[in-house]
Structure formats: C-alpha cells, structure tokens
C-alpha positions as CSV (number, residue, x, y, z in Angstrom):
1,M,100.6,93.5,141.4
2,I,101.9,94.3,137.9
3,A,105.5,93.3,137.2
4,Y,107.4,95.6,134.9
5,A,110.4,94.6,132.8
6,R,113.4,96.8,132.8
7,L,115.0,98.0,129.5
8,L,118.7,99.0,129.6
9,L,120.5,100.7,126.7
10,E,124.4,100.9,126.8
11,T,127.0,102.3,124.4
12,L,130.8,102.1,124.7
13,N,133.9,101.8,122.7
14,A,135.4,98.3,122.3
15,E,138.7,97.1,121.1
16,L,138.5,93.5,119.9
17,D,141.9,91.7,119.7
18,S,143.1,88.4,118.4
19,D,142.0,86.5,121.5
20,Y,138.4,87.6,120.8
21,S,138.5,86.8,117.1
22,A,140.0,83.3,118.0
23,V,136.8,82.6,119.9
24,H,134.5,84.4,117.4
25,P,136.1,83.6,113.9
26,I,133.7,85.9,112.0
27,V,135.0,88.9,113.9
28,R,137.7,91.0,112.4
29,Q,140.2,92.6,114.9
30,G,139.8,96.3,115.4
31,R,138.0,99.1,117.1
32,Y,134.2,99.0,117.4
33,V,131.3,100.9,118.9
34,L,129.0,98.7,121.0
35,L,125.3,99.2,121.3
36,A,123.7,96.9,123.8
37,V,120.0,96.5,124.4
38,S,118.9,94.4,127.4
39,D,115.7,93.6,129.1
40,T,114.4,91.6,132.1
41,G,111.5,90.0,130.1
42,T,110.5,86.4,129.5
43,G,113.6,85.5,127.5
44,M,114.0,82.9,124.8
45,N,114.8,79.2,124.6
46,A,117.7,77.9,122.5
47,E,115.4,76.8,119.6
48,T,113.9,80.2,119.3
49,Q,117.3,81.9,119.4
50,A,118.5,79.7,116.6
51,H,115.9,81.1,114.2
52,I,115.4,84.8,115.2
53,F,117.4,86.3,112.4
54,E,115.7,84.3,109.7
55,P,113.3,86.2,107.4
56,F,109.6,85.5,108.2
57,F,110.3,83.7,111.5
58,T,108.1,85.0,114.3
59,T,106.6,83.8,117.6
60,K,103.7,86.2,117.3
61,P,100.2,85.1,116.4
62,Q,99.3,85.1,112.7
63,G,98.7,88.6,111.4
64,K,100.5,90.2,114.4
65,G,104.1,90.1,113.0
66,T,106.0,89.7,109.8
67,G,109.1,88.1,111.2
68,L,111.2,90.7,109.3
69,G,112.3,93.0,112.1
70,L,115.4,91.2,113.3
71,A,116.2,90.0,109.8
72,T,116.3,93.7,108.8
73,V,118.5,94.6,111.8
74,D,120.9,91.7,111.0
75,G,121.1,92.8,107.3
76,I,121.9,96.4,108.2
77,V,124.5,95.5,110.7
78,K,126.3,93.1,108.4
79,Q,126.2,95.5,105.5
80,S,127.9,98.0,107.8
81,G,130.7,95.6,108.5
82,G,129.5,94.8,112.0
83,F,128.0,91.8,113.8
84,I,125.4,91.1,116.4
85,W,125.2,88.7,119.3
86,V,122.2,87.6,121.4
87,Y,122.2,86.3,124.9
88,S,119.0,85.0,126.4
89,E,117.6,82.7,129.1
90,V,114.0,81.7,129.7
91,G,112.7,83.8,132.6
92,R,115.8,85.9,132.8
93,G,115.6,88.3,129.9
94,T,117.5,89.0,126.7
95,S,120.5,91.1,125.6
96,F,121.4,92.1,122.1
97,K,124.9,93.4,121.5
98,I,125.6,95.2,118.2
99,Y,129.2,95.9,117.3
100,L,129.8,98.5,114.5
101,P,133.2,99.5,113.1
102,R,134.4,102.6,114.8
103,V,135.3,105.6,112.5
104,D,137.5,108.2,114.1
105,Q,137.7,110.7,111.2
106,P,135.7,113.8,111.5
107,V,132.3,114.0,109.7
108,E,132.5,115.5,106.3
109,R,129.6,117.9,106.3
110,V,130.0,119.4,102.8
111,G,127.6,117.6,100.6
112,A,126.9,114.9,103.3
113,V,123.5,116.3,104.2
114,R,120.9,116.3,101.5
115,S,118.5,119.2,101.9
116,K,114.8,118.7,101.4
117,S,114.9,120.8,98.2
118,E,117.4,118.4,96.6
119,A,114.9,115.5,96.5
120,P,113.7,115.3,92.9
121,R,110.1,116.3,92.3
122,G,107.8,114.9,89.6
123,T,104.2,114.4,88.5
124,G,102.1,111.3,88.0
125,T,99.8,108.9,89.7
126,I,101.2,106.3,92.1
127,L,99.4,103.3,93.5
128,L,100.9,102.6,97.0
129,A,100.3,99.2,98.5
130,E,101.7,98.6,102.0
131,D,100.1,96.6,104.9
132,E,102.0,98.4,107.7
133,Q,100.1,101.6,108.4
134,D,103.0,103.6,109.8
135,V,105.2,102.8,106.7
136,R,102.3,103.5,104.4
137,E,101.6,106.9,105.9
138,V,105.2,107.9,105.8
139,A,105.6,106.8,102.2
140,R,102.4,108.6,101.2
141,E,103.6,111.8,102.9
142,F,107.0,111.6,101.1
143,L,105.3,111.0,97.7
144,D,102.7,113.8,98.3
145,S,105.6,116.2,99.1
146,G,107.3,115.2,95.8
147,G,104.3,116.3,93.7
148,Y,102.7,112.9,93.0
149,T,99.1,111.9,93.3
150,V,98.9,108.9,95.6
151,I,96.3,106.1,95.7
152,E,96.7,104.5,99.0
153,A,96.0,100.7,99.6
154,R,96.3,98.7,102.7
155,D,97.2,95.4,100.9
156,G,97.1,93.7,97.5
157,A,93.3,93.1,97.4
158,D,92.6,96.7,98.3
159,A,95.1,97.9,95.7
160,L,93.2,95.9,93.0
161,K,89.9,97.4,94.1
162,K,91.4,100.9,94.0
163,M,93.0,100.2,90.6
164,E,89.6,99.0,89.1
165,S,87.8,102.1,90.4
166,H,90.4,104.6,89.2
167,E,89.6,105.8,85.7
168,G,92.8,107.6,84.9
169,A,96.3,106.3,84.3
170,I,98.5,104.7,87.0
171,D,102.1,105.5,86.3
172,L,103.8,103.5,89.0
173,L,103.0,100.8,91.5
174,V,105.0,101.1,94.8
175,T,104.4,97.9,96.7
176,D,105.7,96.0,99.7
177,M,107.0,92.6,98.6
178,V,105.5,90.8,101.6
179,M,101.8,91.4,102.4
180,P,99.1,89.2,103.9
181,G,96.9,87.4,101.3
182,M,98.8,88.6,98.3
183,T,102.5,89.3,97.7
184,G,103.8,92.3,95.9
185,Q,104.8,90.2,92.9
186,E,101.3,88.6,92.7
187,L,99.8,92.1,92.8
188,T,102.1,93.2,90.0
189,A,101.1,90.2,87.9
190,R,97.4,91.0,88.4
191,L,97.8,94.7,87.7
192,K,99.8,94.2,84.5
193,Q,97.0,92.1,83.0
194,T,95.0,95.3,82.6
195,R,97.6,98.0,82.9
196,P,100.8,96.5,81.2
197,G,102.5,99.8,81.0
198,T,102.6,100.5,84.7
199,Q,106.1,100.6,86.2
200,V,106.8,98.9,89.5
201,L,109.0,99.7,92.6
202,Y,109.2,97.1,95.3
203,M,109.8,97.9,99.0
204,S,111.5,95.3,101.1
205,G,111.9,95.1,104.9
206,Y,114.6,92.5,104.8
207,S,118.0,92.2,103.2
208,E,118.5,93.0,99.5
209,R,119.9,89.5,98.9
210,A,116.9,87.8,100.5
211,A,114.5,90.0,98.5
212,T,116.4,89.2,95.3
213,D,116.4,85.5,96.0
214,S,112.6,85.6,96.7
215,A,112.1,87.1,93.2
216,R,114.2,84.5,91.4
217,G,112.7,83.6,88.1
218,D,111.1,87.1,87.6
219,S,112.5,89.8,85.4
220,P,115.0,92.1,87.2
221,I,113.2,94.1,90.0
222,R,113.6,97.6,91.2
223,L,114.0,97.4,95.0
224,L,113.9,100.0,97.7
225,A,115.1,98.7,101.1
226,K,113.4,99.7,104.3
227,P,113.8,101.8,106.2
228,F,114.1,104.5,103.5
229,S,114.5,108.3,103.6
230,R,112.3,110.8,101.7
231,W,115.3,111.5,99.4
232,A,115.8,107.8,98.6
233,L,112.1,107.2,97.8
234,L,111.7,110.2,95.6
235,R,115.0,109.5,93.9
236,A,114.0,105.9,93.1
237,V,110.5,107.1,91.8
238,H,112.1,109.8,89.7
239,E,114.6,107.4,88.1
240,I,111.8,105.0,87.2
241,L,109.4,107.5,85.7
242,N,112.2,109.5,84.0
243,P,114.7,107.0,82.8
244,A,116.4,109.5,80.5
C-alpha cells in the first residue's frame, strides 16, 4: 500500500506584540501576513534544520540539487522585511511559517504594472549558459521576444563549445553563477581569452550579498537575481549593451 504525504497551505493575518518579540528578538512588533506550508513527510533532524538556509547546502545526491532553493526563499523574505520559521520532527513532517509585513493601503495601479510593450527591445547575439532547463528555456523565450539572437548552452563546457563553433560576434554572455563543472566566473575568464570585448550578465539563485561575496576579488559584476521577470531581464540586457 502506498502512503501519501499531505500538504497543507494556510494564510492568515497575524498581530505580533511585545510578548512575541521578547521570545523572538529579531521580530519587530506589528501586523503581518502569515503563509504556512506544512507536510506530513519524513521530517528533518536538528542538524539538517541548522543548515537548510545556507547557500549550497543540500541533502540530495550530487547533481540532483543546488542547495539554493531555501537560501533564495530566505533572502527574499528578509529583503521584504519578514522572517521565516521552520518546525520539523523526524517521521512527523515539516512546517514552514513565513511572516511578511502587512500593507493595508490600496494598490496603486497607475504605473505599477509594466506592460509587455514597455520592456526594451534590442539586437545582438547573446550566449546563454544555464544548467537548469526550466530557467534556461524561460530566459531564452524572454530574450527571443526582445529581438535578440540566442545561443543556448546547458553548462559552461557546452557554452565554450558553442562559442568556438560560432563564427560571428557574441555581444553578451548571460550566465548562471553556479553550474556543475564550471562556475559562471570561470566561464567568463575562458571566454574573455578569445573574446575580450564580450559583456557579461550573471544570474544568481541566492541572495545578492552572497553572490557578491562569492565574486570577491573580481571586478564589479552585473547581477540579475532569480527569479526574474521578462522586464527585468530585458532591462538589464539593454542597459549593458546600450550604456549611453
């Protein structure tokens, strides 16, 4: 008989007072919106829980996970002024509770929604290196729609092969920072040996601070945080290729 785990999603308004912040010093008093995601799966032990928000930490087999998923979630939540708790016991499941500051003002719709036509278009050839297929396909579609010619590569080694076989110019390298076998920075260094004029845009699945720290010692980098919208990607590409 197959045993199925249950997944429960909950949302509610929460008012956190001084008593709560006394127990949780990092929490500021105020009104929040709570998103809770709970399951009845295998759960986690205390050692695993202590590391789950660290970039690159994963319990999956090599090649099956980057260890950036929860690090990304943690970064987004904290940048939004919120916080996240995790409760878990081995054999009894896990619950994540995300608190985000509540905003009661009405949504300002004028100028808030960027239409598809507002995303800047351009021309040029872009070498796209991304090991996650879903992200790569979305990025390719965004760039195609912006008028660019895209050379798609599944990792750093594949990108070098595509670069060597491409006879024309490559105006921009858009690459993930963390890929199996070769990092985005290593790919950049190899590419610039033969194409020094190529511009570079890095994509990062974890916090901007962590990405910047990992690039310490290099020249200033241009970074696009994941997940990104079509508008954000095309705007970043346009600003790099058209600095004026």
